[in-house]
Steps between C-alpha positions, in 0.01 A plus 500: 500500500647833395436808712428823322504842660197715445386821661169425668425846637716806451587715801343844516648802676244655735565822689859535387629525860761289668406171660601431857385357829210661685683589820195579714327178401810290570559672836136463601495134404821429691364679807172309479672163463757588766231576757286197419757265650604650839171662608299175531790334684516785751123499546485124556788508750337785689166319501657179632691684772185678617310169512772341714500766774 
């Protein structure tokens, strides 16, 4: 079987600006994910300590 190269869909330039990461979105996502892990652990530990006393 011989592979042939064909252009399926040509790229279009939209906006003409530079492409880069969305810093606020990345920072917000990292903050959200970073808080999802320690906060429940702290809450559960606090709850268990209060139940024990």
